[in-house]
Structures are given as C-alpha cells and as structure tokens.
N, C-alpha and C positions, 0 to 999 in steps of 0.2 A: 683108239678108234679113228683110223685115218682114211678109210674107204679107198685104199690103193694109192694115196698120195705119197710123195717121196719120203723115205725113211732117212732122217737126218742123224741117226745114231752113228757117231764116228765120222771122221773127216771123209773117208772114202765114199760113204753113202751120200753125203752132202755134195761132194765134188762130182759124183756121177750125175746128180740132178742139175748141177750148175757148173759145167766145164769151164766157162769163162772165169768164174770165181776161183776155180781150181788153179788156173794159170796164174792168178794173182796170189795164190798160196794162202787164202783166207779161210779160216774155219767158220762154222756156223756161228759160234759164239762171237767171233770177231766181226762177222758181217751183220749180225743182229744187234747193232749198236746205234744209238741215236746220233752219234757223231757224224755218221755218213751223210745225214741230211744237210750238214754244213760243208763237209769236206768233199763229197762227190755226190751231189743230188741225183744226177742221171743214173748212177749205179744203185743208189739207195732205192729209188723208185722203180728201177727195173726189177730188183729183188722183190720188193713188197708188191709191186703191181702184178708181177708174174704169179706170186702166191695168191693174191686176191682173185685173179682170173681163174686159177685152179680151183679154189674153194667155191667160186660161183658156178663153175661148170660141173663139179663132181657131185654125183648123187650119193647120199649116205647109203652105206651097205645095209643089208637086211637085218643085221644085228641091232641096229637102232630101233627098227620097228618091233623086234622081239622084246627088247628092253622096255619100250613104251607100253606094250601090251601087258607085260608083267607088272610094271609100276602102277599103271592106271587101275588095275584090278585090285590093288591093295586098299584096305579100309582107310589107311592114313596117307595113301598116295605115295608120291616119290619126290625126290629132289636130286638135281644134277649139280655136282661140283666138278668143274672141268678146267684144265689148264690149256686145252685146245682153243685156238683163237678163230677157228673157221666157221663157227655158227652152225655146224651140222646137226646138233641136237634140235635147234629150233626148226631147221629145214625138214627134219624128220617128223615134226609134229609135237615135240615136247613144248609145254607151255612156257613162254619166255619168262613169266614170273616165277618159275620153278627151276631156273638155271642160274648158276653162279659161274661167271667166266673170270676166274681169279687172276688171269694174266691179261685180261682185256679182250678186245675183238678187232679183227682186221677189217670188219665191216663198219667201223666207226673211226673217225679221224679227229685230230686235235691240231692246234698250232705247234709247229716244230720249235718255235721260240717262246711258247707259253705266254703269249701276249694276253690271252684270255683263258678262263677255265672251261670254255664251251667244248663239249664233245658232240659231234654231229654225225648223223647217219650218212654213210658213204654210198648209199644205193644209187645215187645219181652221178657219182664220180666215175671217171674212166681214166685208165692209164694205158697208153700205147707205148710199145717198145720195139726197138730194133733187135731182133733175135740174134743176129750174127755177132754183133758187138756187145750185146746185153746192156744197152743204154736206153733209158726212158726218153721218149720224144716229148717235146713241148707241145701243149702246156702240161706241166705236172700239177697235181692237186695243190691248191694254195689255201692259206688261212682265209677265213671269211671276214677277218677284222683288220689284217695288216698285210703287207707285201710278202711276208715270209711263206715258205712252203708249209704245207700240211704234212702230217706224219700219221701213221696208224696209231690208234689208241691201244697199243700193245706194250706191256712191260718188257723192255729189252734188257740186254746186259749193260751194266754200268749206267743205268738209266735213272737220272735224277729229275727228269722232267715229265715222266709219265703221270697223267691225270688219273687218279684212282677212284674218283667219286662215283663213277658209274658202277664199277665192280663193288665198291663199298655198299652202295644202295642195294645191290643184288644179295649181299650177305645178310641183310637185316631180316627178310622173310625166312631165309634158311635158318638163322639163329632161333627165330620164333618157332619154327617147325620142330627143331631139335628140342627146344624147351618143352613143347607140348608132349613130345615122345618120352622125354625123361620123366615127366610127371604121370605118365600112363603105364599100362602094363603091356603095351605094344612091343613086339619083338621086331627089331630092325635088322635087315640084312644089307651090308655094304658090299656092293659089287664094284671092284676097282679094276680098271682096264688099262693096261699098257703104261702104267705110271712108274717110271724108273727112278733110280737113286740119284742120277746126275742133277736133276732139278726136282727135288723131292716134295714140292708143295702138296701135291695130291696124296702122296703116301703118308705124309705127316698128318694131313687132315683126316684121312681114313683112320689112322691109329688113335688120333685124339677123340674122334667120335666113338670109336670102339671102346675106349676107356671110360668115356663119359656115360654112355648109354648101356653098356653091357651087351652090345649087339654082337653079330657075327660078321666076319670079314671073309670075302672070297676075293683073293688077289689073282688076277689073270694077267700073266706077263710071260712072254716066251723066253726071257733071259733072266729076269730078276723076280722070281715068284716066292721068295722067302717070306714067311709070315710069323707073327707072334705065336706062342704056344697055344694050341687048341683051335687055330684058324685054318683056313683052306687055301692052299696055293696051287694054281694050275699053270703049268708051263706051256701055255697055248697062246695063239693070237686071239684078239678080241672076238672076232666073229665065231671062231671055233669054241671059245670058252662060253659064249652066250648060248650057243647051240647045246653045249653040255648041260648048262643050267636048265634050259628048256626041257631037255630029255629027262632030267631028274625031277621036273615039276616043282621048281622053287615057288 
C-alpha cells in the first residue's frame, strides 16, 4: 500500500526514481545501508530526506479508509502488521496502538553511532537537499546527545545498529490480541497487501498467524500472489484488491 510512491522492485524502478543514484550504479539494497551515514552523509540524508518528504506530502489512498471501516466494524477490531516505514496507516486514522511497524519508521530518528538508545519523533526535523546533485544541505539532522548525525529508525540492510525497542513494544499488544483470538471462537481474516518474497517478513508473519489461529488468508499481490492450500490469492494491486473485498462484503 504505497499510495503512488515510487516502486523500488528491481533496480530499474529504483533508478527511475533516483537517477543520480543510477549514475552511481547503486541498487536499493546497497543504498539502504547505515554505512552511508559515515561514508557519505550528504548522499545518505538526500536519500532518506527525500523519502521523508514524500511520505509527509502523500495522502493515503482510499483503500486505507476502506480497510479501516472494515476492521473497526469487527467485534474484535483489527491489528496492522506492516513493513512499510511511511506511517500511512496512522495518517489514515488507524489507532497507533494497533499498528506494528516491524521495520521501524522514517518519522522517528536515532543516533547514527548509537551513543544512546533514545528514539525520538522527527516531526520537528527538516532535511533540505540540492535536487540536481542529490546532496543534503547542512544542517543535517543530528543526535540529541552527541555530535554524530542522526539516522532514521529504520531497519536497513546489513544493519547492526538499528534500535528495535520501539517496534518490539508495538509487538506486545499485537501478541496479546492474537492470544485472545486463539482462546476464543472468533474467525480471523488476514488481508495481506503487496508483501513480496524478497523481504518476506510480512508473508512469514501472515502464514505464522494463519497456522496458529486457523484463520483465513487473502494475499493481494500483483506479482507474487501464491498462497498455502485453501487460501485466496488475488493478482491485483492493493487498492484494487481492497475494492474486490468490499464488493464481496467481507
């Protein structure tokens, strides 16, 4: 559920969004690495500052509202488990205490050198960049406790310094909610949107919940909609798939 934001599946999609990075020959996996905070801070913050600006400016598509309406009407409510870091579920009105951001959030920062375990809200932070050279302008966001740069509180590739305690705390009420469902006769429907196999955290979680609760899985993915036996795969985009669900009256 990306609300029209760039599709980074494959190098060509990423490079179309970031032609300067294309000239450097860097893939998304190579660019989304905490080492750039030390090796090339202006490039690192141009990349994440640009993404932060996009997420702040983009309105969640109508599918978010449709999902919220469905979930809020259920007797046991809903929970969101997402690998998206843009905060669009919260912006669309989903209760923050019912959202797990398993890979963190671009709207929260931490120290790039891990001098402290503090994670802070980045609402007051700003990143300015020179578009033609794709370099962040000074001042770049800095740690609140030492001279080091800040970095987004996002789990990156080859990332040994990500602070996970914010995401860990989000998982606790999710686990309690699942425990309650497992002890009840409530039927759970898992609606999975756009979760691919390349980074399979969400897919694995969906299938783990499916096995644990005996629920139903609807996997909506335009390229990778394969599902376990007896489940539903829809080769559609997120917004299209949600409309299909609404039409069927889930």
